[in-house]
VEXTI-612806 format. One line per 3 residues: their letters; for each residue x, y, z of C-alpha. Coordinates in steps of 0.5 Angstrom, whole numbers, plus 500, padded with zeros to 3 digits. Example, Ala and Ser with C-alpha at 12.3 -4.5 7.8 and 13.67 -1.06 7.14 Angstrom:
// VEXTI-612806
AS) 525:491:516  527:498:514;
END
This chain:
// VEXTI-612806
MHY) 856:066:376  863:070:375  866:077:376;
AAI) 871:081:371  874:087:372  876:092:367;
NSG) 882:097:367  881:100:360  886:106:362;
EGN) 881:111:359  875:111:363  871:105:360;
GGV) 872:100:365  868:097:370  866:091:374;
YRV) 861:086:370  857:080:373  858:074:368;
TGN) 852:069:367  850:064:362  851:057:360;
EEG) 852:053:354  847:057:350  850:064:351;
LAA) 853:069:356  851:075:359  855:081:362;
IDL) 852:086:367  855:092:368  855:093:376;
NVG) 856:101:375  861:101:381  863:109:380;
GGY) 856:111:378  854:113:385  860:117:385;
GQP) 859:121:378  864:116:375  861:111:370;
GLD) 866:107:366  871:107:372  877:103:371;
ISS) 878:098:376  885:094:376  883:088:381;
IAV) 877:085:384  876:080:390  870:076:391;
CGG) 868:072:397  861:068:398  855:067:393;
GES) 848:069:392  845:075:395  851:077:400;
TLI) 857:076:395  862:081:398  866:084:393;
LCG) 872:089:393  875:092:387  881:097:387;
AGA) 881:103:382  886:104:376  887:111:377;
SGQ) 887:112:384  888:109:391  880:108:392;
VYT) 877:101:394  870:100:393  866:095:397;
SDD) 859:091:395  856:086:400  850:085:396;
GGR) 853:082:390  854:089:386  847:092:387;
NWE) 850:097:392  857:100:392  861:104:398;
ASR) 867:108:397  872:107:402  872:112:407;
MPP) 880:112:408  882:109:402  889:107:401;
AGE) 895:112:400  898:111:393  897:114:386;
GGT) 893:108:383  893:101:380  890:099:387;
QVL) 890:091:388  886:088:393  886:081:396;
MSA) 881:078:401  883:073:407  879:067:407;
DCP) 876:069:413  874:076:410  866:075:411;
TTG) 867:074:419  873:078:420  873:084:415;
RAF) 880:083:414  883:085:407  889:088:404;
AAT) 890:093:398  897:095:395  898:101:391;
GGL) 903:104:386  906:111:385  908:116:390;
DSA) 906:115:397  904:107:395  904:102:401;
ISM) 901:096:403  894:097:407  890:093:411;
TKD) 883:093:413  879:090:419  872:092:416;
SGF) 872:089:409  875:096:406  871:102:409;
TRY) 877:104:412  884:102:411  891:102:415;
PAG) 898:103:412  901:096:414  908:097:411;
LMD) 913:098:405  910:105:405  914:110:400;
TRI) 913:116:404  918:121:404  919:124:411;
ESI) 923:131:411  922:133:418  918:131:425;
IDL) 913:136:426  911:134:433  911:128:438;
AIS) 906:126:443  905:121:448  898:117:450;
PDY) 895:120:456  895:112:458  902:111:456;
DRD) 903:107:462  898:102:460  898:102:452;
ATL) 905:104:451  903:109:445  906:115:442;
YLL) 904:119:436  908:122:431  907:128:426;
TWG) 911:128:420  912:133:414  914:130:407;
GGF) 910:134:401  904:132:406  903:131:413;
NLW) 903:124:416  900:121:423  904:115:425;
RGI) 903:111:431  908:107:435  906:102:440;
GAT) 911:098:445  918:100:449  921:100:442;
PRW) 916:102:438  913:099:431  911:105:427;
QRV) 904:105:423  902:110:419  895:111:421;
FPG) 893:117:417  896:119:411  897:126:407;
IAR) 893:130:412  894:137:409  898:140:404;
R) 902:146:406;
END
């Protein structure tokens, strides 16, 4: 069994399960966007792990930063609750241990693009680096109530949208934990 992602650029794409033998092939549309009112959803990349009934499939949308996940071989799909920032062309990659750790990555293009990581197979994402984020001003800085124990700071910035950042350590390493909270 094989899987194929199609990005037509015109909303005629999808993910297909391809089966067959020397007598012929069959391609079955797994209707990734059907449950979200987007039949023919363009998919720019796909990552597959495992086999049979519990095949884990991640796919990145062609025209948005959304990631879709199926943990049952494509019968049911769930859109990520916190998709990667970026405008589209979402590329996905699963780590070899993804079925047990849930670790996967996504890269997006366009404004606010970033490389993001998840630890729950794609349902939530955290921007991890190479972010294309414009910061025009720092709105607020807050110290964790447990700063003595966790050395964590929070920063709210503005740059066409609000972004929440978390910095950990004496010399903080910053991570954007929530992109584009609201628009002014």
